[in-house]
N, C-alpha and C positions, 0 to 999 in steps of 0.2 A: 374464464377463457380456457377451461380445461377440456372442452369438447370440440371436436372437429365439426365444421359447419355442415358438410354435406353427408356425412356418414350417419345413417340412422341407427345402426347397431353399435355405435361407439359407446364406451362406458361414460358415466357422468362424472367420474373422478379419475384423475390420472396422477401417477407419482411425480414428485418434483423433479426427478432426474431425466424424464422423457423429453423428446423433441430433438430438433436439429442440433442444439448446443448442449445435449445431455452429457457429453463426455466431460465437461468442466464441472457440472453440478452433481454428478453421480457420487454416491458414498456407499460405504460398506454397511451402514445401518439401514433399518427398514424404512422405506419411503413413506412419508406422511401424505395422506390424500388431501386434495384441495377441494373446498366446498364450491358449489356452483350456485349462482344467483338464480332468482325466479325467471328473469328474462331469458337466460340461457336454457332453463328447463322448458320454457315455452318453445324456444327454438328446437329443442330436442323432440318435443311432441310433434311439432309441425314437420320435422324431418322424418319421423316415423310414418306420419300420414303420407308424406311425399314418396316414401319407399313403396307404399301400397299403390300409389297412383302411377309413378314412373320409375320402375325398377331398372330401366335400361341405363340410367345415369350413374349407377354404382361404380361401374368400371372406370368411367371418366373421373369420378370423385377420388377413387383410389389412386388413379394415375396422377391426378393433380396433387394429392397429398404426398405421394412419393417424390414427385418432382419438386414440389415447393417446400418440403420440410414441414415445420409446424409454425404456429403463430409467433412472430417475434415479440409481441407484447406479452404473450404467455411465457415465453422464455425469459423475458426481462423480469416478470413477476416472480417466476420460479427462482431465478437467480437472486433477486432481492430477498425472497423469503429464506433461501439457503444462507445468504449473508447474515440475515437477522438471527437465524438459528446458530450460526457460527459465533456471532457476537454474544448470544446468550450463553453458549457453552464456555466461551472465553471468560465471560463474567462469572459463571459458576466456578471455574477453575481459579480465577483471581480471588474470589471470596474464600474458597477453601485455603488458598495460599495465605490470605490475610489471617484467617483463623489460626493456621499453623504458626504463622509468624507471631501472632499475639501470644499464643501459648509459649512459644520459645522465648518471647520477651519477658513473660512473667517468670519463667524458670531462670532466665538470666538475671532478672532483677533480684530474685531470691538468692541466687548464687553471689551476686554483687553485695547484697546485704550481709550474707554470711562472711564473705571475704573482708568487708569493712569491719565487722565485729572482730574477726581474727586479727586484722591489722591493728585495731585499737589495743587488743590484748598484747600483741607482739610489741607494740610501741611502749606499753606500760612495762613489759618485761625488759625492754631495752633501757628504759630510764632507770629501772632498779639496778640492772647490771652496770650501767654507767656509774651510778652512785657507789656501788660496791667496788668497782675498779678504781674510782678516785680514792676511796678509803684504803684500798690495798696499796695503791701507789704511795700514799702518805706513809703507810706502815713500812713499805720497802725503803723509802727515803730514810726513815728513822733507823731502820736496821742497818742500812749502809753507813749512816753516820756512826752508829755504835761499832760497826766493823772497823771503820777507820780509827776510831778511838782505841779499840782493842789492839789493832795492829801497831798503833803508835806506842801503846804501853808495852807490847811485846818487844818492839825494837828498842825501847828504853831499857827493858830488862836485859836484853842481850848486850846492850852497851855496858850496862853495869857489870854483867858477867865478865865481859872482856876486861873491863877495868880491874875487876877482882883478879882475874888471871894475870893481868899485867902487874898488879901490885902485890902478888904473892911473894915476890922476892924480898919485899920489905918485912922486917922482923917486927916492927911496931904495929902492924895491921892486925885486926881481930881475926879469929878463925873463919875459914871459908864457909864452913857448914852453917855458921850462924847467919852469914850473909845470904847463902843459897837457899836456905829453907823457906823464908818468906817469898823469895822470888819464884821458886818452884810451885809454891801454892798459888801464887798469882797466875803463873803460866797454866796450871791445870784449870783454874777457874776460867781463864780466857779461852782455853781450848774447848771447854764445855759450852761456853757461850757461843763460840764460833760454830760448833756442831749444831746447836739449837737454831742458830741463825741460818745455817745452810738448809736444815730441814724446813724451816719456815719459808725460805726462798724457793725450795723445790715445790712446796705446796702452793705457793703463790703462782709459780710458773704453770702448774697444772690448772689452777683456777683461771688464769688468763687464757690458756689454750682453750679450755671448755667455753669460756665466755666468747672468745673470738669465733669458735665454731658455731655457737648459738647466734652470734651476730651475722655470720655468713648465711645461715639458714633463714634468718629473718629477712635479710636483704633479698634472698632468692624468692621467698614468699611474697615480698612486696613487689618485686619485678613481675612475678606471675600475675598478681592481682592487678597491677597496672596494665599488663597486656590484655587481661580479660576485660578490664574496663574499657580499653580502647576498642576491643572487638565489639563490645556491647554498643558503644557509641556508633561504630560503623554500621552495625545491624539496624540500629534505630534510624540512622540516616537512610539506609536502603529501604527500610519499611515505609518511611515517609515518602520517598520517591515513588515506591510502588503504589502507595495510597493515592498520590497525585495522578499517576498514570491511570489507575483504575477509575478515578473520577472523570478524567478526560475521556476514557473509553465509554463510560456510562453516558456522558453528554453526547458523544458522537453517536452512540446507539440510539439515544432519544431523537437526535436529528434525523438519523436514517429511518427510524420508525415514522416520523412525521412526513418525510419525503415519500416513503413507501405508501402511506395512507393517501397523500395528495395524488400520487401517480395512479393509485387504484381508483380514486374518485374521478380523476380525469379520464381514465380509460372507460369507466362505466358511463360517464357523460358522452364520450365519443361514440360508444356503442349505441346509446339511446338516440343520438343525433343521426347516426348511420341508418338505424332502423326507421326513424321518422322520414328521412329523406328517401329511403327505398320505398316506403309506403306511398309517399307523395309521387315518386316517379312511376310506381305501378298504377296509381290512381289516374295520373295524367298521361299515361302512355298512349291510350287509344286516342284521346283528344289531340295529343301532340302528333301522332301519326296522321290523323285526318287533316290537321292544319298543314302539315308538311306536304301531304298529297295535293291539297288545294294550292299551296304555294308553288309546287312544281308545275301544276297545270297552268297557273297564271303566268309563270315564267316562260313556259313553252309557248303559250299564246302570244306573249309579248315578243318573244324571239321570232315567231312566225310573222307577226305584224311587221317587225323591223326588217326581216328579209324581204317581205313583199314591198315595203316602202323603198328599200334599196333597188329592187328590181324595177319598180315603177320609175324611180329617178333615173336609173340607167337607160331605161327605154325612152324616157323623155329626152335625155341628153343625146342619145343616138338619133332619135327622130329629128331633133332640132339641128343636129350636125348634117344629117342627110338633106334637110330642107335648105340649110345655108349653102351646102355644096351645089344643090340643084339651082338655087337662086343665083349663085355667083358664077355659074357656068357661062352665062351670056354676058356677064359684066367684065369690065377691064380689071387689071391688077390693082389700080389705084382705087377703084370703086368697091372692091370686095370688103365688106364690113360685117362683123358679128353683131347680132341684135343684143340689146342691153338685157332683156329678160333672160335670154339664154345664158349670158355670162353670169348674171346673178344666180340663176339656178345651179349652174355648175359650181360656182363659188360656195353656195350653201351646201351642196352635196359633198364637196371636198372638205369643208369645215366640219360637217357632221362625221365624216369618216375619221378625220384627225381627232375629234373629241372621243369617238369610240375607241381609237387606239390608245388615247391617254387613259380612258377608263380601264381598258384591259391592262395597261402597265400598272396602274394603282392596284388592281385586283391581284395581279401576279406578285407585286411587292407584299401585299397583305398575306397572300398564300405562303410566300417564302418565310415571312416572320412567324406565321403560325406553325409552319413545318419546323422551323428552328426551335420553337418552344416545345413542340412535340418530341423533337429529337432529344432535347435536354431531359424531358420527363422520362422518355424511354431509357436514356442512358442511366439516369438515377435509379429507375426501377430495375434495370439489368444489374447494376451494382449491388442493390439489395438482394436480388435473387441469387447472384453469384456468391455473396457472403453467406446466405442461408444454405446454398448447395454445397459450399466448402465444408461446413460442419456436418453434413449428412454422412452416413456410413457407406461402405463399399457395396453392400447388398442393394441399398436404395439406388445407387448409381447404375448397377447392372440392370435392375428392373426398369429404371428410367430409360436406359439405352434400348432395351428390348421393346418397350412400349413406343418409344419414339420411332423405331424401325417399322413397327406395325402401323403407325399413323402416317405413313408416307403419302397415301392418296389424298388425305385431307389437306396436307401441305401443298400438294400439287394443285388441288382445287383452288386453294387460296391464291396461289401464284397465278393460276389460270384466270381468276377473277381480275387480277391486275392486268393480264394480257388483254382481256376483253375490253377493259376500260381504255387501254391504249389503242386497240383496234377501232373502238367507237370514235375516239378523237381523230384518228387518221381518216375515217370514212366520212364523218358528218361535219364536224366543225373545225376547220383548219385554223381559224383565227385564235382559238384558245388551246392550241396544241401544247405549248410549253407548260402552262399551268396544269392542264389535265394530266400530262405525263408525270409531273412531279407528284400530283395528288394520288394518281394510281400507284406510283411507287411507294408512297407513304402508307396507303391502305394495304398494299400487298405486304409491306414490312410488318404492319400491325397484325395482319392475319397470321403471318408466320410466327410472330412472337406469341400470339395467343395459342397457336397449336403447339409450339415447341416448349414454352415455359409454363403455360397455364396461368390463369388469373388467380388473384389472391381471394380465397374464400374463408380466410380466418378471421376477418373483421366484421362479418355480416351476421353472426349469430345463427346461421343455419336457415336462411330464407331465400337462397339463390335458385333452388330447383323449381319452386313455385313461380319465380320470376320468369324462368325459362319456359315453363309451361304456358304462362300467359302470353309471352311473346310469340310462341309457336302457334297458339290458338288464334291470334289475331291475323288478319289477312295481310296487313302491312308490317308485320314483324320482321320481315327480311330486310327492310330498309331502315330499321331502328336500332340504335345502340346508344346507351346512356353515357358513353365515353366521348361524346362529341365536344368540339370546341365551342366557346361562347361567341365566336365571331359569326355574325349573320351572313356576311358575304361568302365565307367558306362553306357554310351550311347550304346556301343557295346553289353554289357551284357543284357541290357534291350531290345534291338532290337532282340537279339537271342531268348530270352524267349517269347517275344510278337510275333515273326515270327513263332516260333515253334507251338504255339497254337492260331494262328490268327483267325481260323474259329470259335473256341469256344468263344474267348474273344471279337471279334468285336461287337457282339450283346450286350454283357454285358457292355463294356466300352463306347459304342456309346453315350448314354445319358449323361455320365459323361463328356466326352471330348467336347461335344457341349456347355458346360458352358463357360461363359466369364472367362478370365484369363489375368493377367498382368505379364510381365516378372519380375522375382524375384528381379533382380538388381535394376530395376527402382522402384519397390515397396519399397525396402529397402531404396533407396535414398529419395523417397517421405516421407516414414515413419520417417526417420531421420530428414527431414526438419520439419515435423509436430511436432516431439518431441522437436526440437530446438525452434520452434515458441511457443510451450506451455511453455517451460522453460523461454523464454524471457518474455512471458506474465506474468508468475508467478513472475519473478524477478521484472517486472514493478509494479505488484500488491504489492509486498513486499516493494518496494521503496515508493509507494504511501502511504502504511500503515505507514511506518516509518515517512514520512512527516506529515501525519495526527497526529501521536503520538507527533512529535515535535511541531506541532501547538497546540495540547492539552496542552503540557507542557508549552508553551509560554502563553496560556490562563490562566493556573493555576498560573504561575508566576505573570501575570497581576492582577489576583484576589488577590493573596497574597500581592502585592504591594498596591492595593486599600485598602485592609484590614489594612495594616500597616499605610497608610495615614489616614484612619479613626481613628485608635488608636492614632496616633500622634495628630490629630485634637482634639480628646477627651482630650488628655493630655494637649494640649494648652488651651482648655476651662477651664479645672480644674485649671491650673496654673493662668489663668486670674481671675477666681473666687477667688482663694487664694490671689492673689495680691489685688483684690478689698477688700477682708476681711482685709488684712493687712493695706491697706490705711484707711479703716474705723477705725480699731484699733488705728492707728497712730493719726487720728483726735481726737478720744476719749481721747487718752493719752495727746495730746496737750491741749485739753480743761481742763483736770484735772490739768495739769501742770500750765496752766494760772490761774486757780482758786486758786491753792495752792500758787502760787506766789503772787496773790492779798491778800490772807489771811495773808501770811507771811509779806507782806509790811505793811498791816494794823496793825499787831501785833508789828512790829518794830516801826511804828510811835507812837503807844500808849505807848510803853516802853520808847521811847525817850522823849515823853511829860511828862511822870511821872518823869523821871530823871530831866528834866528841872524844874518842879515844886518843887522837893525836893531841888535842888540847890538854887532856889529862896527863899524857906523857910529858908534855912540855912543862906543865905545872910541877910535876914531881921532880923533874930535872932542876927547876928553879929552886925548889925547896931544899933539894940535896946540896945545891951549890951554896945556898945561904947557910945551911948547917955546916 
């Protein structure tokens, strides 16, 4: 459908963005040409031959193409092909994204494996450090016990010193130096042990601090590894969702390809049927014209016979009435009687006229129905033409206005034909005045529509100019148009009126009937197909929009999940900081407790030494009293 039907010099291939709806399908990339089938090539060759035969129709064809835009089926095919290309591009982009995501997944898997190995190593180190800490804690407990024992010994030595100082007054006591020497030696040994224990304690504190720092670093690495693992899981889920969406898009693309192929096959079948019907119409055109001429002649003869019968009946009635009046002049009023034969004849005449009036009523009703159907068809065609003209550019509109201004006389001629038909009805046949006026109005409207809008020449494959030549070459072509209704009564009435004033109307309707025309049934079928294709395209666009909305919703959900993960990570960091603070506070509390325990132990030792000295003093007093 890439070639205009009437233009002989039109190219065989057109870009996909041309036509009345090219604004929606145009792209920045180079347009891809569409191949033309053999039937359309034949139409092109025939159009070239027609250009040599009748070059005067080129201006009309250009005018019709400018008014009418381009073929709606071609526009639908171009739009569907553009959609298929868009889907192919989207598929390529999605496949590239899949490859990139697979590479990123492999890298993430490698990183996760490395992190798991590091985690296993860190866990082993943690176990070793925990064992070392347990051993060191046991050593610290032992050292603390030794410290307590040394402190108790020191306090005992001090108590003994005090006793010695208290008992120096006694003369029987041994010398102080002998008592102090072993005690001082024990004190020195205890001080040395205390210094060693303090050094060991400092070393253990350093080890514990280093182990705690290592533990904190290990916890941080574990948290980082967990965060990375969660990110990897999220990316895997996203990748799976994208794979599902890509599969859905591929299935939709396959369905669209099938529908596109079906529509292309249907369009080809319709073009073939249109060509066959046009050939049949062209073949039977002369015979149909001859048959219609004979039918018109027979109908005219029948009408003349009917008019003569009516005139005879009226003459008989008038003669009988005159005879009865003459016969009844010499009779009385009671004897004046109408003969039975005359009454029966008048009754038959009146019944015949009533039957004729009933027939006329039925004919007018049929004509009104056919006119209503024609109105509906013309309204649907006007809607399609308006939709096609809306998408055309401003330059086409300007040229269309100029050419429509230049075609003023032809429109006047078409309207004049309608006036002639109305004159004919007013002069000749008063009984069919209403039906003939309505039909003349509809014929005038059709001629105006043909001149103003032009007929569709995009569905015929380029065989309209030959049809026009054949119609013009025939003598009865002025009264023939393939756009007639299937109603026989309507055809008969139109033929009566067109035959009655054929001399006046042949010159007026000739330029109108040489226009291209498509049978109404085929045009309606093609129009329904175009509407169905547009509805299907609209439904596909809506489905694509729904899928885009679903993808956007999924992206929003992913964003919310990432935000939630970030919030959870922040919460974990805060909790870790709070735990570190709690650990520091626990250490400070432990230090305070250890210091308070030391002070309490020292106080207890001092109190016990004082009690021992008091007891010793009491014992010495008792011994002195006994002495």
